[in-house]
C-alpha positions as CSV (number, residue, x, y, z in Angstrom):
1,M,-1.8,3.4,5.0
2,S,-4.7,2.1,7.1
3,Q,-8.2,3.6,7.3
4,N,-7.3,5.1,10.7
5,R,-5.3,8.3,9.9
6,E,-4.8,9.1,13.6
7,Q,-3.1,5.8,14.2
8,D,-1.0,6.3,11.0
9,I,0.1,9.7,12.2
10,L,0.9,8.4,15.7
11,N,3.0,5.6,14.3
12,F,4.8,8.0,11.9
13,I,5.6,10.3,14.8
14,K,6.9,7.5,17.0
15,D,9.0,6.0,14.2
16,F,10.4,9.4,13.1
17,H,11.3,10.3,16.6
18,A,13.0,6.9,17.2
19,K,15.2,7.4,14.1
20,N,15.9,11.1,14.4
21,Q,15.6,12.0,18.1
22,W,13.3,14.9,17.3
23,A,9.7,15.3,16.3
24,P,8.8,15.6,12.6
25,S,7.5,18.8,11.0
26,I,3.9,19.0,9.8
27,R,5.1,18.7,6.2
28,E,7.1,15.6,7.1
29,I,4.1,14.0,8.7
30,A,1.9,14.9,5.6
31,D,4.5,13.3,3.3
32,G,4.9,10.3,5.6
33,V,1.2,9.4,5.8
34,G,0.2,10.4,2.2
35,L,-1.6,13.6,2.9
36,Y,-1.3,16.7,0.7
37,S,-2.4,19.4,3.0
38,S,-0.4,20.6,6.0
39,S,-3.6,22.1,7.4
40,T,-5.2,18.7,7.4
41,V,-2.3,17.3,9.4
42,Q,-2.5,20.2,11.8
43,G,-6.2,19.5,12.3
44,Y,-5.5,15.9,13.1
45,L,-2.8,16.9,15.6
46,E,-5.1,19.4,17.3
47,R,-7.9,16.8,17.6
48,M,-5.4,14.2,18.9
49,A,-4.1,16.6,21.5
50,K,-7.6,17.3,22.7
51,K,-8.1,13.5,23.1
52,G,-4.9,13.3,25.1
53,K,-3.1,11.1,22.6
54,I,-0.3,13.6,22.0
55,V,1.1,16.8,23.4
56,Y,1.3,19.4,20.6
57,N,2.8,22.8,21.2
58,G,3.7,23.9,17.7
59,V,6.5,23.3,15.3
60,R,8.5,20.2,16.2
61,Q,6.9,20.2,19.6
62,I,5.0,16.9,19.3
63,R,5.1,14.1,21.9
64,V,3.1,10.9,21.9
65,V,1.5,10.2,25.3
66,G,1.1,6.8,26.9
67,T,3.0,4.5,24.5
């Protein structure tokens, strides 16, 4: 994984959605980007939502914005 966790998470969400047609769970994101804490992932998702990079409304309700 790169030094930019936000980009890693965005890429994981995009790839997961493309393969499965639904958003990944927080645990799936954590496993996919090499994080151990689901609360850490949730924090990233909340910050990314505030920045307008994603729309995040809870469990499996994640959508990447703009790309």
